C-alpha positions in Angstrom: 133.0 122.2 33.5 131.5 125.0 35.6 129.2 124.3 38.5 126.4 126.2 36.7 126.5 123.9 33.7 126.7 120.8 35.9 123.7 122.0 37.9 121.8 122.8 34.6 122.5 119.2 33.4 121.5 117.7 36.7 118.2 119.7 36.8 117.5 118.7 33.2 118.1 115.1 34.1 115.9 115.3 37.1 113.2 117.0 35.1 113.3 114.2 32.6 113.0 111.6 35.3 110.1 113.6 36.8 108.3 113.7 33.5 108.8 109.9 33.0 107.5 109.2 36.5 104.6 111.6 35.9 103.8 109.9 32.6 104.0 106.4 34.2 101.6 107.5 37.0 99.2 109.0 34.5 99.2 105.7 32.5 98.6 103.7 35.7 95.7 106.0 36.7 94.2 105.7 33.2 94.5 101.9 33.3 93.0 101.8 36.8 90.1 104.0 35.7 89.6 101.9 32.6 89.6 98.7 34.7 87.0 100.2 37.1 84.8 101.1 34.1 85.0 97.6 32.7 84.1 96.1 36.1 81.2 98.6 36.4 79.9 97.7 32.9 80.1 94.0 33.7 78.2 94.5 36.9 75.5 96.4 35.0 75.3 93.6 32.4 74.9 91.0 35.1 72.1 93.0 36.7 70.4 93.5 33.3 70.6 89.7 32.6 69.1 88.9 36.0 66.2 91.2 35.4 65.7 90.0 31.8 65.5 86.3 32.6 62.1 86.5 34.5 61.0 89.2 32.2 61.5 86.9 29.2 59.5 84.1 31.0 56.6 86.5 31.6 56.7 87.6 27.9 56.5 84.0 26.7 53.6 83.5 29.1 51.9 86.4 27.4 52.6 84.8 24.1 50.9 81.6 25.3 47.6 83.5 25.7 47.6 84.1 21.9 45.9 87.5 22.1 46.6 90.6 20.0 49.4 91.5 22.4 50.8 88.0 22.1 51.4 88.4 18.4 53.1 91.8 18.9 55.4 90.4 21.6 56.2 87.4 19.3 57.0 89.7 16.4 59.4 91.8 18.5 61.1 88.8 20.2 61.3 87.0 16.8 63.1 90.1 15.4 65.7 89.8 18.1 66.0 86.1 17.7 66.6 86.0 14.0 67.2 89.6 12.9 63.9 89.9 10.9 62.8 93.5 10.8 60.0 94.5 13.2 58.4 97.8 13.9 59.3 99.1 17.4 56.1 101.1 17.2 54.4 97.9 18.3 55.6 98.7 21.8 53.3 101.6 22.0 50.2 99.4 21.9 51.1 96.9 24.6 50.4 97.1 28.3 52.9 98.9 30.5 54.1 95.7 32.3 54.8 94.1 28.9 56.7 97.3 27.8 58.9 97.0 30.9 59.6 93.4 30.3 60.4 94.0 26.6 62.8 96.8 27.6 64.5 94.5 30.1 65.0 91.9 27.5 66.3 94.4 25.0 68.8 95.9 27.5 70.3 92.5 28.3 70.1 91.0 24.8 73.6 90.4 23.5 75.3 90.8 26.8 78.2 88.5 27.3 80.0 89.4 30.5 83.3 87.6 30.5 83.1 84.4 32.4 79.4 84.4 32.6 76.6 82.8 30.5 75.5 85.2 27.7 71.9 86.4 27.3 71.5 85.8 23.6 69.5 83.7 21.0 69.4 80.6 23.1 67.8 82.5 26.0 64.8 83.3 23.7 64.5 79.9 22.1 65.0 78.1 25.4 62.2 80.1 27.0 59.8 79.3 24.2 60.8 75.6 24.3 60.2 75.4 28.0 56.6 76.5 27.5 56.1 74.3 24.4 55.7 77.3 22.1 58.7 77.1 19.8 56.6 75.9 16.8 54.1 78.8 17.4 57.1 81.2 17.8 58.5 80.4 14.4 55.1 79.7 12.7 54.6 83.3 11.4 58.0 83.2 9.6 57.3 79.8 8.1 53.9 81.0 6.8 55.5 84.1 5.2 58.2 81.9 3.5 55.6 79.5 2.1 53.3 82.2 0.6 
């Protein structure tokens, strides 16, 4: 075998190893980037949940006042809680602070960061239970079903 053909085969083998190493490093970089993205999303979910907890308590306090805004807030939270359709246009008619709290709850709702307590249905029902408003919260639906 000539030196030229041996060198060609050696170069081809080295090129193959180089490509394998490059592909391995690219996979590792993609996985590291994906892992960083997942950690970033989890952190954002945790921050959203921490903002939503007091926001939900404030919204339930608004509901306890039983004003026009209370019924709109109840309708929107009830929609999240059981999936009954509600018009998001109701947000237009409530005070700015209530809008901010509703959006905080919406952002966090359904978040289940791995290893952490989720912000889901129980968060809403527990908040209404703590203020003794669970019957009032579900009252509108019971009235609709009975009529």
